N, C-alpha and C positions, 0 to 999 in steps of 0.2 A: 264576626260573621263565621258561620260554620264552614270549615274547610272542606273542599271537595275531596272525597276519599280517593285513594289510589285505585280501588276497584269500583269505578263509577258504575252506578245503576246496578249494583250487585245486590240481589236479594237472595241470601243464602237459603237453600232449600230446607224445608222444614223437617224436623225430627219428630214423628208422631209418637204419641203415648198410647200404650195398649192397656185399655181399661176393661176389667171384668171379662177378659177372654174374647172380646168382640174382634173379629177380623172380617171385614167386608171386602171381598175381592172386586177390584175395579176393572182391570184389563190386563192383558198380557203384553209385555214389552217384547219387541222383536230383537233377537240376538242371533243373527243368521249363521255365524260360524259355530258358536258355542250354543247349539240348539237347546231351547228350553224343552222341558218334558211335555208330552202331549197327554199323558194320562197320570193318574195318581200313582200307579205302579211304577212308571218310569221315573216320576219325581222321587219316590221313595228310594229307588236304586241310585239316583244321582246325589241325593241329599247326604252330606257328611254328618257324622255323629257329633253332637255338641260336647265339647270338653268342659265348658263352663258348668259349674254346679247348678246354676239357675236354668239351664236348658237353652240358652241363647247360642245359636250357631254364629261364630265370629266371622269377621271379614277374612281373616287368615285361613279359616277352614273353607270358606267359599272360594278362596283363590284357586283351589285345586280344580274347581269346576268352571269358574269364570275369571281366569287370570288377568285378562286385559282390563276388565271392569274394576277389579279390586286394585290393580296397579294404578288406575286412574283416580281412585278414591284417595290414595296416598298423596297425590299431587296437591290436594287441598292444604297441605302444610306450607305451601308457598304463599298462601294468602294470610300473612301475619301483620299487615299494616294496621295501625290503630291510631285514632285521634281522640283527644280528650275534649268532649263537648263542653264541659264546664269551664275549660280554659278558653276554648274558641268562642263561646257564647256565655259570658259571665252572668247575663240576666237570668239564666236557668237556675243558678244558685238561689236567687231571690224567689223565683216562681215555685221551686220545689222545696222551699224552706219547710223543715219539719219532716221531710220524707227521705228515704234512702238515696234517691237519685241526686239529692243535693250534696251527698258525700262522694259519690263516684258514678260517673256516667261516661263511658267510653264507647266508641263504635265497635260493632261486633267484628271479630276476626273470623276466619274460616272455621267450619265445624270441627276441624282438627284440634282447635284450641278451646273448645267449649268447656271442658271439665276444668282446665287450668284457670280460665277466666272466671267461672262461677265460684271457684274456691278462693281466688285471690281478691275478688272485689271487696271494697270497703263497705258495700251495702250489707246490712245485717241479714243473715240467713240461718236462723235458729233451727228451722224445720226443713225436712227433705222436700217439701213442695217446690223449692227453688231448683230442684234437679229435674223438673218435669220434662224439659226438652233438651237435656244435656247428655243422655247416656242410654244405651240399650238396656243396661242392667236395671235402672229404675223403671223403665218401661215395663220390663218383665215383672218387677216386684209389684207394681200396681195391678198388673194383670193377675198375679197370683193371689194377692191378699185384699185387693180392692182399695177403697179410699183411706183405710188406716195407714197406708204407706205414706201419705202426704204429711202426717203429723209425727212421723218418726224423727229422731234427732238427726240433724244434717250431717254432723261429723261421723256419727255411727254408720250411716248409710254410705257416705262418701268413701269410707275406708274399705268398703266391700266392693267397690266398682273396679272393673278391669278393662272397660272399653267405652269410648265416647259414643258419639252419634255414628251409626254404622248401618249395615244392611237390614238388620232386624227392625229398625225404626220405620222404614218405609215398606218392607216386604214381609214382616214377621219372619217365620222360618220357611216361607214359601218361595224363596228365590228360584228354586229349580223349575217352577212353572212360570217364572217371569211375571209374577203378579204384584202390582201395587195394592196396598191395602188401606182401608180406613180403620185405624187401630185405636182411635180415641172414641170412647163411648159417647162423650159429650158432643163430639162433632157429628157422629151418626145420628144422635137424637135431635140435634139442632137442625140439621139439613133435611132429615127425614126422606121423603120421596124425591127431594131435589138432588140427592147425592148423584143419581144417574145422569142428571142434566148438566153437571159440571165436569170438565175434563179431569180424568183421574190424577194426572200429575199436579193439577191445581189443588185438588183436595188433599193429596199427600203432603204438599208443602203447606197448605193452609191450616193443617192441624196444629201447627205451632206459630206460623207467621200470620197471626191474627190478634185482634183485641181479645183479651180474656181477663178473668179475675179469679181469685181464690175465695170460695165460700167461707164466710166467717166460721170459726171453730173447727170445722172438719178440713178446711183448706183444700177442698176439691177444686181442681181446675175446671172452669166453666166459661162458655162464650155467651155474650149478651145478645144473641139473635137466634131466630128459629127458622129462618128461610132467607132466600136471596133478597126478598122485599124488605126484610127487617135489618139488613146490613147497612152500615154507614154511620157517620157521626151523629146525625140527628136521631134516628130510631134507637141507636145504642144508648145515647144519653137519656132518652125517654125510658128505656128499659131500666136503667140504673135508678132513675127517680121513682119509678113505680114500685121497685122492691126496696127502696130506701137505702141503697148501698152507696158508700163513699170509701175512699182509700185512707184518708186521714183528715184530721181537723188542723188547719194551719193556725198556730197559736197567736201570731201577731195580728191576724185579720179576723180570726174566729170563723173563717169560712170552711165549709166541709168540701173537700177537694176530691177530684178524680184524676188518676194518672193513666193515660192511654199507653197501650203496649203494641208497638209495631204492627199496625193493621194492613199489612201488604195484601193479604188475601182479599179483603173487602175492597180495598182501593183498586186493585187490578181488575177484579170481576165487574166493578161498577164503571169501568172505563171501556173505551172502544177496543183496546187490545185484548181484553178479557173475553170478548165475544168471539174471537177468532184464533187465539194463540193459547199456549200453555206455558207454565214456568219453564218446563224442560225445553221448549222451542227456543227460548231466549237465553238460557243459562247452561245448557248441556250440549256440547258439540256432538255431531255425528262424525265418528272417526272411520276412515276407510283403511282396511288392512291391505297388505301387499297382494293378497289373492282377490281383492275386490269386494270382499264381504265387509259389512259395517257393524258398528255397535255404538251405543250411547256412552260417551265419556261421563264419568261421575265426578270429574273435576268441575266444580261449580264456579263459573266465570262470568264476568261482565261481558255482554255482547259488544261493548265498545272496545274491548281489548281482544276480540276474536275475529279474525278475517272471515272465518267460516260463517259465524253467526251474523256478521255485518252483511254478508252477501245475501242472506235470507231477507234482511230488511229491505233490500233493493226491489224485491217483488212488489212492494206497495209504494216505497218511497223513491223509487227510481234512482237518479244520480245525486240525490241529496247527500251532502256530507253529514252522515248520521252522528259522528263524534261531535262535530261543531254544533249540530242541531240540538242534541240532547244536553250538551254542556250549557248551551244557551238557556234552555228551560231551567236547568238546575240552578244556574247563577241567578236568574230572576226570582225563583222561588226562595233561594237563600236570602236575597236582599229583602224580600217581602217578610220573611220570617224575622229577620233582625228588626225591621220596622215595627211589626206588631208586637214582638217580644219586648222591645223597649217601652212601648205604650202600656203593655200589661204591667210592667214594673212601676210605671208612674201611677197607674190605677191602684196598684197594691199599696203604694206609699200613701196615697190619699185615703184609702180605706183604713189603713193602720192609724192614721191621724184621727179619722172619724171614730174609730173603735176606742181610742184612748181619750177622746175629748170629754166624754160624759154628757154630751149634748144630744145624743141620739137615743131613741128608744130601741129596744131589742128587735122589734118588728121592722123598724126602719133600717137598721143595720142588716138584718137578715135578707131584706129585699135586695140590697146592693151586693151583699156577700154571694147570693145565688147568681146574680148576673156576672160577677167577677169569676166565680167558679166555672160557669158555663163558657165564658170567654176563654178561659185557660184550657178547657177541654177541647174546644175547636182548634185552638192554636196547637195544642200538644198532639192532637190526632194527626195533623199534618207533619209536625216536626219529627215525630218518632217513626214515621213511615220511611223506610230506608231508601226508596227510589228517588226522593227529593223532587217529586213532580213528574218523573219520567214515566211512571206507571199510569198516571192519570192527572195531568196538569190542571184540568178543569176543576177537579175535586180539591186539589191542593189550594188553588186560589179561592175557591168557595169557602173552604175552612177558614182561611186567613181573613177573608173579607167579613165573614160572619163574626169572627172573633173581634175584629176592629169595630164593627157596628155595636156589639155589646159593650165594648170598652167605652165607646162614646156615650152610650145610653147610661152607663153607670156613672161616668164622670159628670154628666148633666145633672143627675140626681144629687150627687155630692155638692156640686156648685149651687144648685137651687136651695139646698139645705142651709147654705151659708148666708143666703140673702135675708 
C-alpha cells in the first residue's frame, strides 16, 4: 500500500516553461507593504539587473525588492521527505515493465530539490526535455531558441544551470508588477480563450502539474487537451488514440502503453473545489506582518499542516476535523489503488501467457492488449495524481472503477478463449 506522505495533500506549485517568448499576464498579486509597480516606468525602476548571462533575474536579486517573499521561498528546503513507490507498491514494477518508472519512482520533494532529483534519478534522461519543469534557466533557453532546446544533450545543458524553480518560472521577469504569467506556449494554445476563465494561480501551477507528453523526434512538451471540456482521463485517452501516440511497447505482453503524468490541474478543475478555489488558496499561506500588512508566503505547504489554511476550510466545512476527513479519503483511495493494481498484475500475467501460447491470432491478442492498456491508463491517471483523492475523490474512484471494469472485460475474453 502506498504510504501517506509527510506533506499530505501537497500539490507542489508548478514551474512554467517559457516557450517562444510568450508571456500572457494574468493578474496582479497584492503585496501591500512591498508595493508592486503601477506603471511600466515604476516597474523598470524597481526591477534589478540580471546577473545571469541568460537574462533571468534570480530570486536573490529580487530579494532586494521583495525580501519577505524570497525568504519564504527558501523555506521549501524543509520539504525533503520522500518515499519510494516501487517499494511501497511492488505491483508498479510489473505494470511499468519496460519503462523508466519501473527503475525509479519516488515521491516528489519540494521544488528546492528538483534539480538534484532529476539529475540523480535512475530513469534515463539522455536529452534536455527532462529539464522542462525543473529550472528557470531551461525555461529561458526554450524561450530563446525554441523547440531545439528539448533535443540538446541533458548533461551539457545541466552543467550550465545555476538556479532551480524560482521567480522566473511563474512571473517571467515581471515580478515588479506582481504579475503571474502563462509562459508555456502549449498551454496558451491549448486553453485559448479559456485562459481567462480559469484562476490565474491555477493556470500558473497547471502549466507543469498536468498530463503531458513529448512529441516524437522533436521532444516538444505538449498537453493532450484543447479546452476544459477535453480535459480528463477519457478525452485525453481519446486524444492519444486519434494521433496514434503511445509511450512504449511492453515486451512481455506486446501491448502499446501510455504513462500518465501527475494530472493535478485537470483533476482539481473537474472537481467541486476547482470551481471556487485556487491552488494558492490551499497551498500558500497569507502572512501578516507586525505592522498589519500581509503577503503571500511562497513556502508551498499542505493545508493539513497549516493552522491558517485549515481555518479557511471551516468557511464551508464548519467544525469538521479536516485532517481526519482528508486522511480518511486518502486511505480509502490508497486501498482501492492496491486492489485494482493487484488485479492489473493478474491480467498482465494472463495476457503474457496468452501472448506466449501460440494459440491466439494477432488480432485477438491486440483486442485484449488494448483493453489492458486502457485499464492501466485509468489506474495510472489516478495513481500519479498527487492529492490521493483529496482534490477530487469522485474522479479518483471513477478512474479506479473504470479500470476494474476493463480488467474484468479482458479477463472474460481470455477465459472464453480457453473454452
